[in-house]
C-alpha positions as CSV (number, residue, x, y, z in Angstrom):
1,M,0.0,0.0,0.0
2,I,1.4,3.4,-1.0
3,K,1.5,6.0,1.7
4,L,0.8,9.6,0.7
5,R,3.0,12.2,2.3
6,A,2.7,16.0,2.5
7,C,5.4,18.6,2.1
8,R,5.9,20.8,5.1
9,V,6.8,23.8,3.0
10,C,4.3,23.9,0.1
11,K,1.8,21.3,1.4
12,R,1.7,19.4,-1.8
13,V,0.6,15.7,-1.5
14,T,3.2,13.3,-2.9
15,E,4.7,9.8,-2.6
16,D,8.2,11.2,-2.5
17,L,10.4,11.7,0.6
18,K,11.5,15.2,-0.5
19,C,9.6,18.1,-2.2
20,H,10.5,21.7,-1.4
21,G,11.3,20.4,2.1
22,D,10.8,17.2,4.1
23,T,7.5,15.3,3.7
24,V,5.5,13.9,6.5
25,L,2.8,11.2,6.9
26,E,0.8,13.3,9.4
27,W,-1.5,15.6,7.5
28,K,-5.3,16.2,7.3
29,G,-7.6,17.3,4.6
30,Y,-7.4,17.1,0.8
31,L,-7.5,20.0,-1.6
32,F,-7.6,19.5,-5.4
33,I,-6.7,22.6,-7.4
34,L,-7.4,22.2,-11.1
35,Q,-7.3,25.8,-12.3
36,P,-5.4,28.0,-9.9
37,Q,-5.8,31.2,-11.9
38,K,-9.6,30.9,-11.6
39,S,-9.8,29.5,-8.0
40,L,-10.5,31.9,-5.1
41,L,-9.2,29.3,-2.7
42,A,-6.0,28.9,-4.6
43,K,-5.5,32.7,-4.5
44,R,-6.1,32.9,-0.7
45,T,-3.7,30.0,0.0
46,G,-1.0,31.2,-2.4
47,I,-1.2,28.1,-4.7
48,T,-0.1,28.8,-8.3
49,T,0.1,25.3,-9.8
50,S,-2.6,22.7,-10.3
51,D,-2.0,19.6,-8.0
52,E,-3.2,17.9,-4.8
53,Y,-2.6,19.7,-1.5
54,A,-3.0,19.0,2.2
55,I,-5.0,21.5,4.2
56,K,-3.1,20.9,7.5
57,V,0.4,19.5,7.8
58,R,1.9,18.6,11.2
């Protein structure tokens, strides 16, 4: 079973051990950003690329 991890810096959800910083297994919430240029939520959180993000990373 593949464990998804979240980056502590950019909060992107990934399977990798490194992203912009260390990744951790303890995270909550899932956020899909498909069109960041049109998304109010993406603008408020500072997300500029379409991907999957964690809402809260410990």
